C-alpha positions in Angstrom: 2.0 36.4 25.1 3.6 36.1 28.5 2.3 38.2 31.4 4.4 39.0 34.5 2.5 40.2 37.6 4.5 41.6 40.6 2.8 41.9 43.9 4.9 44.1 46.2 2.6 43.6 49.2 3.0 39.8 49.3 6.4 39.9 47.6 5.4 37.4 44.9 5.9 37.2 41.1 3.5 35.3 38.9 4.5 34.5 35.3 1.6 33.4 33.1 2.3 31.9 29.6 -0.8 30.6 27.9 -0.3 27.1 26.4 -1.5 25.8 23.1 -5.2 25.8 22.4 -6.8 22.5 23.5 -9.8 20.7 22.0 -12.1 23.6 23.1 -9.6 26.4 22.2 -10.2 28.8 19.4 -7.3 27.3 17.3 -8.4 23.7 17.6 -10.1 21.9 14.7 -11.1 18.3 15.1 -10.4 16.2 12.0 -11.2 12.5 11.6 -12.1 9.9 9.2 -12.3 6.1 8.6 -12.9 3.9 5.7 -13.2 0.1 5.2 -14.0 -2.7 2.9 -15.7 -5.6 4.6 -16.1 -7.9 1.6 -13.6 -10.1 -0.1 -11.3 -8.8 -2.9 -8.2 -10.0 -4.8 -4.9 -8.1 -4.9 -2.5 -9.1 -7.7 1.0 -8.9 -6.4 3.4 -9.7 -9.2 6.8 -8.7 -7.7 7.9 -10.3 -4.4 8.8 -7.6 -1.8 7.4 -4.7 -3.9 4.8 -2.7 -2.0 1.8 -1.8 -4.0 -1.6 -0.2 -3.6 -4.3 -2.6 -2.7 -6.2 -1.5 -5.8 -9.4 -1.8 -3.8 -12.1 0.8 -3.2 -13.1 1.6 0.3 -16.3 2.9 1.8 -16.0 6.2 3.7 -17.8 6.3 7.1 -19.7 9.5 6.4 -21.2 9.5 9.9 -17.9 10.1 11.6 -15.8 11.9 8.8 -15.0 15.5 9.4 -12.3 17.3 7.4 -11.5 14.0 5.5 -12.8 12.4 2.4 -12.0 9.2 0.5 -8.7 9.3 -1.3 -8.6 10.2 -5.0 -5.2 9.0 -5.9 -5.7 5.7 -3.9 -9.4 4.8 -3.3 -8.4 2.9 -0.3 -7.2 5.8 1.7 -8.2 9.2 3.1 -7.5 12.7 2.0 -7.1 15.7 4.4 -9.6 18.4 3.4 -9.4 20.3 6.7 -7.8 23.3 5.1 -4.7 23.0 7.3 -1.7 20.8 8.3 -2.6 18.3 11.0 -0.7 15.5 12.8 -2.7 12.2 12.7 -2.4 8.9 14.5 -3.0 6.4 11.7 -4.2 2.9 12.2 -4.5 0.4 9.3 -5.3 -3.3 9.2 -6.0 -6.0 6.7 -7.0 -9.7 7.0 -5.4 -11.5 4.1 -4.7 -15.1 3.0 -2.3 -16.6 0.5 -0.5 -19.9 0.1 0.7 -22.0 3.0 3.3 -20.1 5.1 3.5 -17.1 2.9 4.8 -13.9 4.5 2.7 -10.8 3.8 3.5 -7.2 4.7 1.7 -3.9 4.9 2.9 -0.3 5.2 1.2 3.0 5.4 1.8 5.4 2.5 1.7 9.1 2.3 0.8 10.4 -1.1 1.7 7.0 -2.6 5.1 6.8 -1.0 5.6 4.0 1.5 6.5 4.8 5.1 9.1 2.2 5.8 9.0 2.4 9.6 5.3 1.5 9.6 5.8 -2.0 8.2 4.1 -5.1 9.7 4.6 -8.7 8.5 2.6 -11.8 9.2 2.4 -15.4 8.0 -0.5 -17.1 6.4 -1.4 -20.7 7.2 -2.7 -23.7 5.4 -6.3 -24.1 4.4 -6.7 -20.4 3.6 -5.9 -19.3 7.2 -5.8 -15.5 7.3 -3.0 -13.3 8.5 -3.9 -10.3 10.5 -1.7 -7.4 9.6 -1.9 -4.2 11.7 0.1 -1.0 11.5 0.0 2.4 13.3 2.1 5.5 12.8 1.9 9.3 13.4 1.9 11.2 10.1 1.7 14.9 9.4 -0.7 15.6 6.5 -1.0 19.0 4.7 -4.3 19.9 3.3 -4.8 17.7 0.2 -2.4 15.0 1.4 -3.5 11.4 1.3 -2.8 8.4 3.5 -3.3 4.8 2.4 -2.3 1.1 3.0 0.1 -0.7 0.8 0.7 -4.5 0.7 3.3 -7.0 -0.6 4.2 -10.7 -0.4 7.7 -11.5 0.8 7.8 -15.2 -0.1 6.0 -16.0 -3.4 4.3 -14.2 -6.3 0.8 -15.8 -6.3 -2.5 -13.9 -5.9 -3.4 -12.5 -2.5 -6.9 -12.6 -1.2 -8.1 -9.8 1.0 -10.9 -10.5 3.5 -11.3 -7.3 5.5 -9.5 -4.0 5.5 -9.7 -0.8 7.5 -7.9 2.5 7.7 -8.7 4.9 10.6 -7.4 8.2 11.8 
């Protein structure tokens, strides 16, 4: 609601329009969560260029989670359980290796659908050198929506070995 105050003595007009509630405002609700897998895993990529779920199970950091739980449709993701629609800044990363000079790619996915603009690609090296793939994007999640990380190989169809993986928001 906008308030207009007119002071005839000083000949001034003050217009006050309250802004949106900030972090301490009545309408603000902090929502956060992060999950990770810090042990090795294998991801079977059978079709070059086709983004798939990692198929891995993450561990939810319960010490920091509020309004988010581990995903149910993709167990390497997070589900918004805040009761409302929220805009999140999402960060996802994976350290992975494959054959010499393979190109790997990652994308974030909302409810299992890849977000194309979030793609990141990196090369692996010889002797099992890992590629560090990192992506970040802003995504609006309704209550019950999930966000996760998808992966593909753009150059061959061998098995991919995951070393570390994290998703934060």
